[in-house]
Each structure stands twice: as C-alpha cells, then as structure tokens.
C-alpha positions as CSV (number, residue, x, y, z in Angstrom):
1,Q,100.5,137.9,101.4
2,V,100.9,134.5,103.1
3,Q,100.2,131.6,100.8
4,L,100.4,127.9,101.6
5,V,99.5,125.3,99.1
6,E,99.0,121.7,99.9
7,S,99.2,118.8,97.4
8,G,99.6,115.1,97.3
9,G,96.3,113.9,98.7
10,G,94.3,111.2,97.0
11,L,92.6,107.8,97.4
12,V,94.6,105.0,98.8
13,Q,93.9,101.5,100.2
14,A,94.4,100.8,103.9
15,G,98.0,100.0,104.6
16,G,99.2,102.3,101.8
17,S,101.2,105.5,101.8
18,L,100.9,109.1,100.7
19,R,103.3,112.0,100.8
20,L,101.7,115.4,101.3
21,S,103.6,118.6,100.4
22,C,103.0,122.2,101.6
23,A,104.6,124.8,99.4
24,A,104.9,128.3,101.0
25,S,105.5,131.5,99.2
26,G,108.6,133.5,99.9
27,R,109.2,134.7,103.5
28,T,106.1,133.0,104.6
29,F,108.2,130.0,105.5
30,T,111.4,131.5,106.9
31,G,111.9,131.0,110.6
32,Y,108.5,129.5,111.4
33,T,107.3,126.3,112.9
34,M,105.0,124.5,110.5
35,G,102.2,122.2,111.4
36,W,99.8,119.7,109.8
37,F,96.2,119.4,110.9
38,R,93.3,117.3,109.6
39,Q,89.5,117.5,109.6
40,A,87.2,114.6,109.0
41,P,83.6,115.1,108.0
42,G,81.5,116.1,111.1
43,K,84.5,116.4,113.3
44,E,86.7,119.2,114.6
45,R,90.0,119.9,113.1
46,E,92.8,118.1,114.9
47,F,96.5,118.3,115.3
48,V,98.7,115.9,113.4
49,A,102.3,117.0,113.5
50,A,104.5,120.0,113.8
51,I,108.2,120.7,113.0
52,S,110.3,123.7,114.1
53,W,112.3,125.8,111.7
54,G,115.5,123.9,112.2
55,G,113.8,120.6,112.5
56,D,115.2,120.1,116.0
57,F,111.7,119.9,117.5
58,I,109.0,117.6,116.2
59,K,105.7,116.6,117.8
60,Y,103.1,114.1,116.6
61,S,99.7,113.3,117.8
62,D,99.3,109.9,119.4
63,S,97.1,108.7,116.6
64,V,99.8,109.1,114.0
65,K,103.0,108.5,115.9
66,G,105.1,105.8,114.4
67,R,103.2,106.0,111.1
68,F,103.6,109.6,109.9
69,T,106.8,111.6,109.5
70,I,106.9,115.3,109.2
71,S,109.9,117.0,107.5
72,R,110.8,120.2,105.7
73,D,113.2,121.6,103.1
74,N,113.8,125.2,103.9
75,A,115.7,125.8,100.7
76,K,112.5,124.8,98.8
77,N,110.1,126.5,101.3
78,T,108.3,123.2,101.5
79,A,107.0,121.1,104.4
80,Y,106.1,117.4,104.0
81,L,104.0,114.8,105.7
82,Q,104.9,111.2,104.8
83,M,102.0,109.0,105.8
84,N,102.5,105.2,106.0
85,S,100.4,102.4,107.1
86,L,97.3,104.5,106.4
87,K,94.0,103.5,108.1
88,P,90.4,104.4,107.1
89,E,90.3,106.6,110.2
90,D,93.0,108.8,108.6
91,T,90.5,109.9,106.0
92,A,90.2,113.7,106.2
93,A,91.1,117.0,104.6
94,Y,94.7,117.8,105.6
95,Y,95.9,121.3,106.1
96,C,99.3,122.8,106.6
97,A,99.7,125.9,108.7
98,R,102.3,128.4,109.8
99,R,102.7,128.9,113.6
100,K,102.5,132.3,115.0
101,A,104.5,133.8,117.8
102,G,103.1,133.2,121.3
103,S,102.6,130.7,124.0
104,V,99.7,128.7,122.7
105,P,100.6,125.0,122.7
106,I,102.0,123.7,119.5
107,D,99.1,121.2,119.0
108,R,96.4,123.9,119.2
109,E,95.1,125.4,116.0
110,E,94.8,128.8,117.7
111,G,98.6,128.9,117.6
112,Y,98.6,129.1,113.8
113,A,98.1,132.2,111.8
114,A,98.1,131.0,108.2
115,W,96.5,128.0,106.6
116,G,96.4,126.3,103.3
117,Q,93.3,125.3,101.4
118,G,93.7,121.6,102.3
119,T,94.1,118.4,100.4
120,Q,91.8,115.4,100.7
121,V,93.1,112.1,101.8
122,T,90.7,109.1,101.5
123,V,91.7,105.7,102.8
124,S,89.6,102.8,101.7
125,S,89.2,99.6,103.8
C-alpha cells in the first residue's frame, strides 16, 4: 500500500519561510520521481515542483522558481519543499505525489499515481 504523508505546513507572514516534508513508506519511494502540487480554495490543483530519483532533474513552476527548493533524502524516504519569500498567493493545500511510469509531462497531475493527504500553508499579508 502506497502511503505518502506531508507535514510542515502552517501559518506564516509574507516574506517568511516554511519547509514541507513528504514521508513515504518503504518501496513507495524507491526509484520514483516525486512532485509537489498545491490547490488553493476555488482553484484547480497546480504543479509546484518535481525532482527525479537521483536529483539530477528538477523542474519548478514559474510562480515559485527562485523562491522554492525541492530536494529529497532517499535514505530517509523523504522529499522536501523549502519555501522562502512566501507570498499570500502561495496560500494553498500542498500535496506530494509519486510519479507513475509513462509519457505524461512532469507538471501534469495525471502523471502521478499516489498522493498524500495534503498540508495547509497559509501566508498572511
């Protein structure tokens, strides 16, 4: 059974930082690209960042590039999203996901087969 658990969300003032973690169970993590998505109230879920198994390929959405950093520790089966210079428009539920095999672009949620329950990030102005 695939299990992904996000943590690290919370309330922060604009300009602040948060670090999200995504803990994966067992072989859930091994060999897979991991992604972060977010969904604000009333909006569709959107891609944030993704990182390959070896960390040699990383992609960010334009809206977070230069402010967010995705990383992973394969020994700990954990992926991270360091979020700096947070803005009120970053407010959303953040989800980690495990990419599935196939040719769907890495920034499309259809390319991911397993999702966590989400962690809320709220940025006050």
